C-alpha positions in Angstrom: 23.3 100.0 103.7 26.3 98.8 105.5 29.7 99.6 104.2 32.3 96.9 103.8 35.9 97.5 104.9 37.1 98.5 101.4 34.4 101.2 101.0 35.1 102.6 104.4 38.8 102.8 103.7 38.2 104.5 100.3 35.8 107.0 101.8 38.2 107.8 104.6 41.1 108.2 102.2 39.0 110.5 99.9 37.9 112.7 102.7 41.5 113.0 104.0 42.7 113.8 100.5 40.0 116.5 100.2 41.0 118.0 103.6 44.7 118.2 102.7 44.4 121.0 100.1 42.0 122.8 102.5 44.7 122.7 105.1 47.1 124.0 102.5 45.0 127.1 101.9 45.9 128.7 105.2 49.6 128.7 104.5 48.8 129.9 101.0 46.6 132.8 102.3 49.2 134.2 104.8 51.8 134.4 102.0 54.5 135.5 104.3 57.2 133.1 103.0 57.6 130.9 99.9 58.0 127.9 102.2 54.3 128.3 103.1 53.4 128.1 99.5 55.7 125.1 99.0 53.9 123.4 101.9 50.6 124.0 100.2 52.0 122.4 97.1 53.3 119.3 98.9 49.9 118.9 100.6 48.2 119.1 97.2 50.7 116.5 95.8 49.9 114.2 98.7 46.2 114.6 98.1 46.6 113.8 94.4 48.6 110.7 95.2 46.0 109.5 97.8 43.3 110.1 95.2 45.2 108.1 92.5 45.7 105.2 94.9 42.0 104.8 95.5 41.3 105.3 91.8 43.6 102.5 90.7 42.9 100.3 93.8 39.1 100.4 93.7 37.4 102.7 91.3 38.9 101.5 88.0 38.4 97.8 88.8 34.8 98.5 90.0 33.9 100.6 87.0 35.4 98.0 84.6 33.3 95.3 86.1 30.2 97.5 86.2 30.4 98.3 82.5 29.4 94.7 81.6 26.0 95.1 83.2 25.4 98.8 82.8 22.2 98.2 80.9 20.7 96.5 83.9 21.3 99.4 86.2 18.6 102.1 86.6 19.2 105.1 84.3 19.6 107.5 87.3 22.2 105.3 88.9 24.0 105.0 85.5 24.0 108.7 85.1 25.4 109.2 88.6 28.2 106.7 87.9 29.1 108.3 84.6 29.0 111.8 86.1 31.2 110.6 88.9 33.7 109.1 86.5 33.7 112.2 84.2 34.1 114.7 87.0 36.7 112.6 88.7 38.7 112.4 85.4 38.5 116.1 84.9 39.6 116.9 88.4 42.6 114.4 88.2 43.7 115.7 84.8 43.5 119.4 85.8 45.0 118.8 89.2 47.9 116.9 87.6 48.5 119.8 85.2 48.8 122.3 88.0 51.0 120.0 90.1 53.2 119.1 87.0 53.7 122.8 86.4 54.8 123.2 90.0 57.2 120.2 90.0 58.7 120.7 86.5 60.1 124.1 87.4 62.2 124.9 90.5 60.0 125.0 93.5 61.2 128.5 94.4 59.7 129.9 91.2 56.2 128.7 92.2 55.2 128.4 88.5 51.8 126.9 89.6 50.8 130.4 90.6 50.1 131.1 86.9 47.3 128.5 87.1 45.8 129.6 90.4 42.4 130.4 88.7 41.9 126.7 88.1 42.4 125.7 91.7 39.0 126.7 93.1 37.0 125.2 90.2 39.0 122.0 90.5 38.3 121.9 94.2 34.6 122.3 93.6 34.6 119.6 90.9 36.4 117.4 93.4 33.8 118.0 96.1 31.0 117.2 93.6 32.8 114.0 92.6 33.1 113.0 96.2 29.4 113.6 96.8 28.5 111.6 93.7 30.8 108.8 95.0 29.0 108.8 98.3 25.7 108.6 96.5 26.9 105.6 94.6 28.1 103.9 97.7 25.0 104.5 99.7 22.5 104.1 96.9 
């Protein structure tokens, strides 16, 4: 299947958005200064913003138009679309909660560190969502 320009742009943005928190892990792991943790936070905020742009620009309009003929789509493809949308919503909501906890409080307090146990599961859910999205595009 050939990708159109919009699909290619969305895939590129999603991969970049997934790489940003990964890049933010290194500064987080060295933990020598708070500014490294703050940089990790800003990279995660940027990743969430990029993700939200693609969701509102492409995914919601596409999903809205697909609902009308969901009964005509094979059951496996329907299941993949619904899983992609569900996992995506969960990752966005949980990621927004962590980022909101970081932004609401002074950055120096690093209040998001109280929710660090959610970060790896959210990242895994995000990877699964991206893979499901790639399956949708190439299927």
